[in-house]
C-alpha positions in Angstrom: -48.3 10.1 17.8 -49.4 13.4 19.3 -51.5 11.7 21.9 -48.6 9.5 23.0 -46.4 12.6 23.2 -49.0 14.5 25.4 -49.6 11.5 27.5 -45.8 11.0 28.1 -45.4 14.7 29.0 -48.4 14.6 31.4 -47.1 11.4 33.2 -43.6 13.1 33.4 -45.0 16.0 35.4 -45.0 16.0 39.1 -48.3 15.9 40.9 -48.2 19.6 42.1 -47.7 20.7 38.5 -50.5 18.6 37.2 -52.9 19.9 39.9 -52.0 23.5 39.1 -52.7 22.9 35.4 -55.9 21.2 36.2 -57.0 24.0 38.5 -56.2 26.6 35.9 -57.9 24.8 33.1 -61.2 23.8 34.8 -64.1 25.9 36.2 -64.0 27.1 39.9 -67.3 26.5 41.8 -68.8 28.1 44.9 -70.8 25.5 46.8 -74.1 26.7 48.4 -75.1 24.4 51.2 -78.7 24.4 52.7 -80.2 22.5 55.6 -83.7 21.3 55.9 -83.9 21.4 59.7 -86.9 19.7 61.4 -87.8 19.7 65.1 -89.4 16.7 66.9 -92.9 18.0 65.8 -92.0 17.9 62.1 -91.8 21.7 61.7 -89.2 23.2 59.6 -86.8 26.0 60.5 -87.3 29.0 58.2 -85.2 32.2 58.1 -86.1 35.6 56.6 -82.7 36.5 55.0 -81.8 40.2 55.1 -79.7 40.1 51.9 -82.0 38.1 49.8 -84.3 39.7 47.1 -87.4 41.5 48.4 -90.4 39.1 48.2 -88.2 36.0 48.2 -86.5 36.4 51.6 -87.8 33.3 53.3 -85.7 30.2 53.0 -83.6 27.5 54.8 -80.4 28.1 56.7 -78.0 28.5 53.8 -74.3 29.5 53.3 -71.2 28.8 51.4 -68.9 25.9 52.2 -65.4 27.0 53.4 -62.2 25.5 52.0 -61.6 22.1 53.5 -65.0 22.1 55.2 -67.3 19.1 54.8 -70.8 19.9 53.6 -72.3 18.4 56.7 -70.0 20.7 58.7 -71.2 23.7 56.6 -74.9 23.0 57.5 -74.2 22.7 61.2 -72.0 25.9 61.1 -74.5 28.0 59.2 -77.4 26.9 61.4 -75.3 27.8 64.5 -74.2 31.1 63.1 -77.5 32.2 61.9 -79.8 31.0 64.7 -77.6 29.7 67.6 -79.2 26.2 67.3 -77.4 22.9 67.3 -78.4 20.3 64.7 -77.5 16.7 63.8 -76.9 16.6 60.0 -78.6 13.6 58.2 -78.7 12.5 54.6 -78.0 14.3 51.4 -81.1 15.3 49.6 -79.8 17.5 46.7 -76.7 17.8 44.7 -76.8 19.8 41.6 -75.2 22.5 39.5 -76.7 25.9 40.2 -76.5 29.3 38.7 -73.3 29.8 36.7 -70.4 28.6 38.7 -72.3 27.5 41.7 -73.1 24.0 43.1 -76.2 23.5 45.2 -76.1 21.0 48.1 -78.8 20.3 50.7 -79.0 17.9 53.6 -81.7 17.0 56.1 -81.0 18.0 59.6 -82.6 17.4 63.0 -82.9 20.0 65.8 -80.8 18.9 68.8 -80.9 21.8 71.3 -80.8 25.5 71.7 -83.0 28.6 71.6 -83.3 30.7 68.5 -80.9 33.7 68.6 -80.7 35.3 65.2 -77.7 36.9 63.6 -79.2 40.4 62.8 -76.5 41.1 60.2 -77.9 38.2 58.0 -81.2 37.2 59.4 -84.4 39.3 60.0 -86.5 36.7 61.5 -86.5 32.9 62.3 -89.4 30.6 63.0 -90.5 27.0 63.1 -93.3 26.4 60.5 -95.4 23.5 59.4 -94.4 22.2 55.9 -98.1 22.6 55.0 -98.2 26.2 56.1 -95.3 28.0 54.5 -95.3 31.8 54.4 -95.3 33.7 51.1 -91.9 34.5 49.8 -90.2 31.1 50.3 -87.6 30.5 47.7 -89.0 28.1 45.2 -86.1 25.7 45.3 -86.3 25.7 49.1 -90.1 25.0 49.0 -89.4 21.9 46.9 -86.8 20.7 49.4 -89.2 21.3 52.3 -92.1 19.5 50.6 -89.8 16.5 49.8 -89.6 16.9 46.1 
């Protein structure tokens, strides 16, 4: 009886009211998006991030998705903002829940054109490296993505 009443009330609400209630009731997530960018020689683009913890500053181009932005567009935008490079985004390689209310998404990407010009507010250094010769301090989760795990 109660279930029928609740279902009837729910169906009687307009869509915008339903969406507001669902938004209020459910968790809100930030979406962290990373790109495993490779050049024609198979090297991976690594960045030393200024704002990351000391000793774990090396990682992939990474950033948060903006509202109404596709995750593929996030990868291309973050690579462009952090390095000035243009990339072609490929297949999804990771989708998982992350720390607390964060979702982790990663895509493969191919270098298309450009020369590295780092954004000094976020990035200390950028370089192309062999996946078999990664520097110390690569974020463990990024190491797994680079090595194809």
